[in-house]
N, C-alpha and C positions, 0 to 999 in steps of 0.2 A: 594598798588595793582600794580603789573606788568602788563603792557598793552601788546597788541598783537604786537605792533612795537618793544617793548623792547625784546619780546620773539623771534622775527624775528632776531634781533641783535645777540642774544645768539646762535640761530641756525646757523647763518651765520659764527659765530666765530668758532664754532665746525666743520662746514664744511670745513673751512680753514685747519684745523688740519689734514683732511683726504688727502690733497695734501702736506703732509710733512712740514707743517708750524708749528714749535715747538718753543715755547719760551724756551730760556735757553738751548736749545740743538744745534740747527743749528746757522750759523753766521747771525747776523742781516742784514737785506737787506732793501734798500730804498723802494723796491716794497711792502714788507710786511707793512712797516709803513705807506705808502700812502693808502693801503687797509684800515687800521684801521681809518685813517683821513676820507677816504670816507664814512666809516660807521657812524662816528659822525655826518657828514653833512647830510647823507641820511636820518637819523632818527632824525634830529634836531628839528623838529616841534612837537616832542612828548613830553608831560609833564614829563614822566619818561625817564631819560636819561642814557644809559648804557656805562660804560668804562671798559675796560678789562685790567687787569694788571697781567702779569706772573712773578713772582718773587719766587725764591727758589722752582721751580717746582710745585708751587700752583696757580691754577687758581682762581682769585678774581673777582667777579662780583659786581659793585657798581651801584645803581640807585640814580640819583640826580634829584631834583626838578628844574623847568624851570628857576627860578631866580637865581639858582647857574650855570646853564649850561655854560655861556659864560666864567666866571671866572675859573671854574674847567677844562673847556676843555683846556685852555692854559697850566694850571698847570700840568695837567696828560698827556697831549700829550708830554710835555718836559720830565716829569718824566719816561714815557714809554719808550722813546727813550733811555735814560740813563740805565734803567734797562735791556733793551734788549741787548744793547752793553756789558754791564758787564756780563750778563748771557750768551753771546755768547761764552765767553772764559771759557772752562772747567777747574776747579781748584780742583786738588785732594791732599790734604795735607798728607804727610807721608803714601802714598798708599803702601800696600804690597800685594803679590800675594801668594795664596795657592791653588794649583791645578788649577780648572777652574775659581777661584774666585779672583777678586781684592777687597781689602777692606781697610778701613780707621778705626782707633781706636780712639775713644773719651770716656774719663772717665772710661777707662778700658773695654769698650764694642765695638764690632766690627760691622760696617756697610758695607754691600756689596755694592760696587760702580759700578761694571762692571763684566760681565760673559763671558767667552771665548765662541765665537759663535759656536765653535765645539761640545759643549755639547749636549748630546742626551740621549735617552732611560729613564728609571725610574730614575728620579733625586729627591733626598731629600736634602733640604737645610742644610748644615752642622750645628751642634750644636755649634762648635767652629772652628775659624780660627786663626791659629797662637797662640793658647792657649787662645784666647779672646772669650768670650761668643758672639755669634751673635745675634743682637737684631732687626736689621733694613735692609731693602732693599731700596736703593737709586732710584731716577728716572732714567729711560731708562737702568737700569742694565741689562735687558735681551734683550734689543732691537736688532733686526736681528738675533736672535737666531733661525734659520730656520730649524734645524733638528728636526724630530719628537721626542716628549718627553712628559712625564707626570711628573708634578711637585708636590711634597709634602712640604708644608711649615709648619715646626714643631711648637711645642707650645712655644719654646723659642723666636720665632719671635713676636715682639709686635707692629711693624710698617712697613707698605707698603707704600712707597711714591707714590705721583702722578706719572704716567707714568711708574712705576716700571717694568711692563711687556709689555708695549706698543710695538707694531709691533714685538711681539714675535711670528713669523708666524708658528713655529714648535710646539707651545703648543697645545696639544689635550685635556688634562685634568688637573685640579688643585685641590688639596685638602688643604684647609686653616685651619691651626692649631687654637687651642683654645686661643692663645695669642693675636690674632687680634680681635679688637672690631670694627673696621670701615674699609671699603674698600674705599680708597680715590680716588679722581677724575681721570679719565683716566688710573686707575691702570692696567686694563687688556684690553684696547682699541686696536682695530685692530689686535687681535689675531684670525685670520680668520679660523683657524682650530679648535678651541676650541669647544668641544661638551659636556664636563662633568665639572661642577662646584659643589665641595663639600665644603659648608660653615661650618666653625667651631661654637661650640655651644655658643660662647660669642660674635659673631658679632651683633652689634645693628643697623647698618646703612650701606647703600651703596651709594657712592658719584656719582656725575654727570659724565656721560659718562664712567663710570668704565668698562662697558662691550659694549661699542659702537663699532659697526661694527665687532661684533663677528658673522659673517654671517652664520656659520654652527650650532649655538646653537639652538636646537630644543626644549628642555624643561629645566625647572628650578625648582630646589627644594628649597623652601624658609622656613628656619627654624622659629619656633614661636618666637624666641628671637629677630629677625629683626623687628624693629618698624618703620624704615624710608628708603624709597627708592626714591632717588633724581631724579630731572627731568632728561629726557634722559640718565638715567642710562644704559638702554639697547637699545638705539637708533639704528636703521637700523638692528636689530636682527629679521629680518623679517621672518625667519623660526620658531620662537617659536610658537608652536601650543599648548603646555600643560604647565601649571603651577601647581606644586604640593606644597601645603601649609601644614605645620605641624599642624596648628590650626584649628579652626572652622570659619564659616561664620562671626560671631560677631568680632573675633580678626582680621580677614582680613580686614574688614571695618575700624578698627582703625589704620592700617598700613598707614603712610603717603606715598603715592605712586606717581610716575611719572605722570604728566599731559600732557606731550609733547611727541608725537611719542611713546606711550606706548604700547609695545608689551607684557607686562605683563597682563594689564587688558583687552586687546582685544584678548587674546589667545582663541583658540576654546574651550578649556576645562580648567576649573580651578577646581583642586581636593582638597578637604579639609580633615583634620585629617589623613594625610599620615605620616607614619613613615619610610617607605622605599619605594621609587618610583619603585624600581626594582621588588618588590613583590605586587605592587598595582593592576596590572592586572593579571587575571588568564585566562587560555585558557578556553574558552566556546564551541567553535566548531572546529574541523579540517576540513579545506576545501581542502587541498591538503596535502598528507603525505609527511614528510621529508624523504630523502634517506641518505645513507652514504655520499654522496657528494653534494646533492642539498637541499637547505632549502625548507620547506613546506610553506603553508600559513594556518593561524588560525584566528578565530574570537575571540577577547579577550574582557573581560568585567570587569569593577572595581566596587567597592562599591557605587561609586557616580552615577552608571547607565550609564556611557559612554561605547560605543563600539568602537573598532578599529580593523582593519586588519593589522596583522603584522606577520613577518616571524617566522616560527617554525625552530629552529636551526637544521642542519644536525646531524643525530644522528646515531651512530655506535652501533651495537649489539655486545658487547664485551664478551670475555671469557679470562681467563689466561691460557696461555700455557707454557709448558717447565719448570714448577717450580720445584725445587729441594730442599728438606729439608737438611740442614746442618747436618753433622755428627761430631763425635769426631775427625776425622782426614781429613775431606774433607769439601770444601766450599759448601754453598748452593747457590740457585738463586731464586729470587722473582717471576720470570716468566715474559713473554712478554704478554702485553695486546693487543689482536688481534681481529679484527672485523670478526665475523664468517660468515657475509654475503659477504664482499669483499676481505677478506683475508689480509688486510693491517694491518702491525704491528703499532699500534698507539703509544705505549710507550714501549721502551725496559726495561727489567728488570735490577735489581742490584744484584751484588753479596752479599751473606750473608757470613759473616766470619765463619771459622770452629769453632765449639764449645769448642773443647779441651775436655779431660777426666775429670770426676768427680770421685776423688779418695774416694774409700770405706774403711771399716775396715779391720784389719788383720783377715785373715781366715787361720786356720791350715790345711795343705794338708796331711802331715803325722805327727803322734805323736812321740815324742822322747822316747826312751827306755833307760835302763842302757847300752845296748850295741851299740845303734845307735842314731845319731842326728835326729831330726825332721825338718819339712819344713812348712813355712807359707808365705802367699802372700797377697798383696793388689790389688784389681781389680777395674776398672771402673764401677761404678753403672749403667751406660747407655749402654755401648756396652759389657761390660763383659771382655775386655781386661786386661791381666795382666800387672800391672804398676810397682810393686816392689815385691821382695822376699827376704827372709833371712832364714838362718838355725836356729833350736832351738837346744841348747846344750843337750847331753845325759844326762840322769838322773843319779844322784849320787846313788851308790848302798846302801841299808839301812844297818847300822852297828849293831852287836849283842854285848850287854853289857858284858864286861869281856874278850872278844876276843881280846887280846893284840896283837896277831900276825896277825890278819887280815884274817885268813883262815877259818872263818866261824864256827870254833869249839872252845870249851873251855876246856883246858887240863892243866897238869902241867907246860907245857911250858909257857902258859899265865900267871899262877901264879908266876913263877919264874921272868918273865919279869916285872910284876907289882912290885914285891918286889925290884928288882934292880932299878926300877924307882924311888920308894919311897926312896930307900938308895942313890938316886942321882948318881947311876952309869951311865955310858955313854951307855944309851939304849933308844930306841924310841919305843914308843907304837904306834900300828897301829890304 
């Protein structure tokens, strides 16, 4: 059983973190070491004794009984000093850079070890770096990335180390992929602009201080697959007023939850059976109409019976202007989206490429005769424009049997020519 004094040690340790006291990241200092020794002495009369060891970016908390305290205090104090000095020296073996990312390769898979602090905007962690599948994100990789950004962690990432996004002050929203099963300690701590967290469907637990000091976090959606939320996971997230839970009351009671500084269980409203927090509330009453440029105010209600006042987004009354249908020979235009109230062009249209002609079948314009050629054309089935034309040969005159001279008559001359032809004289029949 962890006593209140042991909990105080734990809280004091995490408070030190807020003042840039990082094991394994900053240089070991005599001041930091003395602070820990003071903690050991301060709570030395407690039956449960806490020691804190920071190694490989993982916070470990050990509780020892009174009879082991003296012996373990000396051993762990020395071990802690060694670990801190070793961890103070950052070592990256075989580090490579690809775009914003520095990474190391082990067993054919890449781990992101550092990120260029100039990164910003909508950021999706790459699927591969240098041809290697990205599997994990190391401690402090996103530290001091202060430009505004939204981060998507794809399903290929299976491990987010402790402190991975700690002090990423530009992080406003994060979407965690289905490859992650656990949010490790301090992973998103001190992300002071973070307002949106989208958990993946396979996350089972949330570690200690994972979202500590995320001061602007106002609501949290907890998927039903999460069964454990560690102590002080959301410490100092004092703005959290609403928790949306995918499961029901019974399932929520079974979730192992934070018992220290818990802003989840003390939220003003806890909603159950929520599939989409964005659609959970519906507008019940308009208090102030929204205009084109100013938000309105509405009274919203949810299925849980909670009411809240919230903004109604500014709304333009729109129409499409200047749209042009494309033809066979000219481009079209989708048209501009224009507010009919204020006249503002909200979205410019796009060019629609020319259609081109659709070729039809041959059609005879004039029929051929024995004396004259004919004419036929192919036209576009859409606009009727003539695309191709060609002549039709004149008809061959019909011949009369026995007319050897081709004059259209049969007489003795024809008989004579036929006989000569049969006799193989040099004569040609018409």
